[in-house]
C-alpha positions as CSV (number, residue, x, y, z in Angstrom):
1,M,47.5,102.3,32.5
2,I,50.4,100.1,33.6
3,S,51.0,97.2,31.3
4,T,50.6,93.8,33.0
5,T,53.2,92.4,30.5
6,D,56.0,94.8,31.4
7,P,59.0,92.4,31.8
8,H,60.6,94.7,34.4
9,R,57.7,94.1,36.7
10,N,58.0,90.2,36.7
11,R,61.3,89.5,38.3
12,K,61.3,85.7,38.3
13,P,64.3,84.1,40.1
14,N,66.2,81.7,37.9
15,N,65.5,78.7,40.2
16,I,61.7,78.9,39.8
17,G,60.1,77.5,36.7
18,D,57.6,79.4,34.5
19,E,54.5,77.5,35.6
20,E,55.3,77.8,39.3
21,W,56.1,81.5,38.9
22,A,52.7,82.1,37.2
23,V,50.9,80.5,40.1
24,R,53.0,82.5,42.6
25,V,51.9,85.7,40.9
26,Q,48.3,84.7,41.1
27,L,48.5,83.8,44.7
28,A,50.3,87.0,45.6
29,A,47.5,88.9,43.9
30,A,44.9,87.1,46.0
31,Y,46.7,88.2,49.2
32,R,46.9,91.8,48.0
33,L,43.2,91.7,47.0
34,A,42.2,90.3,50.4
35,A,44.0,93.2,52.0
36,K,42.5,95.7,49.6
37,F,38.9,94.5,50.4
38,N,39.6,94.5,54.2
39,L,39.3,90.7,54.6
40,T,42.4,90.3,56.7
41,D,43.1,89.5,60.4
42,L,46.5,91.1,60.9
43,I,49.2,88.4,60.1
44,Y,46.8,85.5,60.5
45,T,44.7,83.3,58.0
46,H,46.0,81.9,54.8
47,I,45.5,81.3,51.1
48,S,47.4,78.3,49.7
49,V,47.8,76.8,46.3
50,R,49.3,73.6,45.0
51,V,52.6,73.8,43.1
52,P,51.9,72.9,39.5
53,G,52.7,69.3,38.6
54,T,52.9,68.1,42.3
55,R,50.7,66.4,44.8
56,D,52.6,67.3,47.9
57,Q,54.0,70.8,47.5
58,F,52.2,74.0,48.2
59,L,52.7,77.7,48.3
60,I,51.6,79.8,51.3
61,N,52.4,83.2,53.0
62,P,55.4,83.7,55.3
63,H,54.2,84.0,58.9
64,G,54.5,87.5,60.2
65,W,53.8,89.3,57.0
66,F,50.8,91.5,56.3
67,F,48.8,90.5,53.2
68,D,49.6,93.8,51.5
69,E,53.3,92.9,51.8
70,I,53.1,89.6,50.0
71,T,55.0,89.2,46.7
72,A,55.4,86.3,44.3
73,S,59.0,85.7,45.5
74,S,58.2,85.9,49.2
75,L,55.8,83.0,49.2
76,V,57.0,79.9,50.9
77,K,57.0,76.4,49.3
78,I,56.0,73.7,51.8
79,D,55.2,70.0,52.1
80,T,52.1,68.4,53.5
81,E,53.3,68.9,57.0
82,G,53.9,72.6,56.5
83,R,57.7,72.3,56.4
84,P,59.6,74.7,54.0
85,I,61.1,73.1,50.9
86,G,64.5,74.4,49.8
87,D,64.0,77.8,51.4
88,D,64.5,78.6,55.1
89,R,64.1,82.4,54.9
90,F,60.7,82.4,56.4
91,E,58.5,80.4,58.8
92,V,54.9,79.4,58.3
93,N,52.0,79.3,60.7
94,A,51.5,75.6,61.6
95,A,47.9,76.1,62.9
96,G,46.9,77.7,59.5
97,F,48.2,74.9,57.4
98,T,46.5,72.2,59.4
99,I,43.3,73.3,57.8
100,H,44.7,73.7,54.3
101,S,46.7,70.5,54.2
102,A,43.5,68.5,55.2
103,L,41.8,69.6,51.9
104,H,44.9,69.6,49.7
105,Q,45.7,66.0,50.6
106,S,42.2,64.6,50.3
107,R,40.7,66.6,47.4
108,H,42.9,66.4,44.3
109,D,40.4,68.6,42.5
110,V,41.3,71.4,44.9
111,E,44.2,73.6,43.7
112,C,43.6,76.6,46.0
113,V,42.2,76.9,49.5
114,V,41.2,80.3,51.1
115,H,40.6,80.6,54.8
116,L,39.7,84.0,56.3
117,H,38.5,85.5,59.6
118,T,36.3,88.3,58.4
119,D,33.9,90.2,60.8
120,A,30.8,89.1,58.9
121,G,32.0,85.6,58.3
122,M,32.7,85.0,62.0
123,A,29.4,86.6,62.9
124,V,27.4,84.3,60.7
125,A,29.6,81.3,61.8
126,A,28.3,82.0,65.3
127,L,24.6,81.8,64.3
128,E,22.7,78.5,64.7
129,C,20.9,79.2,61.5
130,G,24.1,79.7,59.5
131,L,24.0,81.4,56.2
132,L,20.4,82.3,55.1
133,P,19.1,82.7,51.4
134,L,18.3,86.4,52.0
135,N,19.4,87.8,48.6
136,Q,20.6,87.0,45.2
137,I,24.2,86.8,46.2
138,S,23.5,84.3,49.0
139,M,21.3,82.2,46.8
140,Q,24.3,80.7,45.0
141,F,25.3,79.1,48.3
142,Y,21.9,77.5,49.0
143,N,22.5,73.9,50.2
144,R,26.1,74.2,49.0
145,V,27.7,75.3,52.2
146,N,28.9,72.8,54.8
147,Y,29.7,73.4,58.5
148,H,32.4,72.3,60.8
149,D,32.0,72.5,64.6
150,Y,34.6,74.5,66.6
151,E,37.3,72.4,68.2
152,G,39.7,75.1,69.4
153,I,42.8,76.5,67.6
154,S,43.6,74.1,64.7
155,L,46.9,72.7,66.1
156,D,45.8,69.0,66.3
157,L,46.6,67.2,63.1
158,D,43.8,64.6,63.8
159,E,41.3,67.4,63.2
160,R,42.2,67.2,59.5
161,E,40.1,64.0,59.1
162,R,37.1,65.7,60.6
163,I,37.5,68.8,58.5
164,V,37.6,66.6,55.4
165,A,34.5,64.8,56.5
166,S,32.7,68.1,57.2
167,M,33.7,69.5,53.8
168,G,32.7,66.5,51.8
169,D,32.6,67.4,48.1
170,A,31.5,71.0,48.7
171,H,33.5,74.1,47.9
172,Y,32.3,76.2,50.8
173,L,32.8,75.5,54.5
174,I,31.7,77.7,57.5
175,L,33.9,76.9,60.5
176,R,31.5,77.5,63.4
177,N,32.7,80.2,65.8
178,H,35.7,80.6,63.6
179,G,35.5,81.8,60.0
180,L,35.0,81.0,56.3
181,L,36.8,78.6,53.9
182,T,36.5,78.2,50.1
183,T,38.3,76.0,47.5
184,G,38.8,76.2,43.8
185,R,40.4,74.8,40.7
186,S,42.4,77.9,40.5
187,V,43.4,80.9,42.7
188,A,40.9,83.0,40.8
189,E,38.0,80.6,41.4
190,A,38.8,80.1,45.1
191,F,39.2,83.8,45.8
192,T,36.1,85.0,44.0
193,R,34.1,82.3,45.8
194,M,35.4,83.7,49.1
195,F,34.6,87.3,48.0
196,Y,31.0,86.5,47.4
197,L,30.6,84.2,50.4
198,N,31.8,87.0,52.6
199,R,29.6,89.4,50.8
200,A,26.6,87.2,51.5
201,C,27.6,87.2,55.2
202,E,27.9,91.0,55.2
203,I,24.5,91.4,53.7
204,Q,23.0,89.0,56.2
205,V,24.5,90.9,59.2
206,S,23.1,94.1,57.8
207,T,19.7,92.7,57.1
208,L,19.2,91.0,60.5
209,S,20.5,94.2,62.3
210,M,17.4,96.0,61.1
211,G,15.2,93.9,63.4
212,Q,12.5,93.5,60.8
213,K,10.8,90.4,59.5
214,V,12.7,88.9,56.6
215,I,11.4,87.4,53.4
216,L,12.8,84.0,52.4
217,P,11.9,82.6,49.0
218,S,10.6,79.0,48.8
219,A,13.1,76.2,48.8
220,A,12.3,75.5,45.2
221,V,13.1,79.0,44.1
222,C,16.3,79.0,46.2
223,E,17.5,75.8,44.6
224,H,16.6,77.0,41.1
225,A,18.7,80.2,41.7
226,A,21.6,78.1,43.0
227,K,21.5,75.8,40.0
228,Q,21.4,78.7,37.7
229,H,24.6,80.0,39.3
230,D,26.2,76.5,39.2
231,D,25.6,76.2,35.4
232,Y,26.8,79.8,34.8
233,A,30.0,79.4,36.9
234,Y,31.1,76.1,35.5
235,L,30.1,76.5,31.9
236,D,31.1,80.2,31.4
237,T,34.8,80.3,32.3
238,V,35.1,83.5,30.3
239,H,33.1,85.2,33.1
240,L,35.7,84.2,35.7
241,D,38.6,85.2,33.5
242,R,37.1,88.6,32.9
243,E,36.4,89.1,36.6
244,W,39.9,88.0,37.7
245,T,41.6,90.1,34.9
246,A,39.7,93.1,36.1
247,L,40.8,92.5,39.7
248,L,44.4,92.3,38.5
249,R,44.0,95.6,36.7
250,L,42.8,97.0,40.0
251,L,46.1,95.9,41.7
252,D,48.2,97.0,38.8
253,R,47.0,100.5,39.1
254,D,48.7,100.5,42.5
255,G,52.0,99.6,40.9
256,G,51.8,95.8,40.6
257,D,54.7,95.1,42.9
258,Y,53.0,91.8,44.0
259,R,54.4,90.4,40.8
260,C,58.0,90.7,42.0
């Protein structure tokens, strides 16, 4: 097994501090994992994270790169308007950061925002019923997913206010006719939330495609299951650490060049 502490695999530029570099590695890993699990839309969609110790600086992918090409050093540092800070090597997708900046600016508890256009996520986003509590995975999202009506490609900055209003204090947002969005206190938390939200959508698409009558547990049981997950997720950070560490090992078996 390749060691994740091999100093030759963490080529940190001298102008980037240790804290920022650590977050860059985490974010690059999230991009690689999204590619590995087939959650991408060519060069579109984004995962962004706040630069440690700042309120108005963020890291995001360079526009035009596939997710499986992203490395820690290729990530672009930008301000709240999506303008690169101190690095003009790459451009960013303005439409993408409209959505991300809305939440980064309004929710200071949010460190990372994941927005993806997955097949299953976009399919469920087009359903009037939205996400249904059809299985144990989807139960964790019961009454915890908010919705935002489609307004076209997210180029208008004034849509940010409406995205913020739609999101409220939730961590999950289904953008109708568009895709999925999750937030987190870390890259690990935001990414794993997206993984399971998309998984719930995949299972829903498969279930409804069978054309059979479905069984929906009572509202009380659904809320009980969701509350169990809330308590487990927030109190047992060891669980998240183990899950994320396992995902990093999965990437490291491929060579770990996302760390460069």
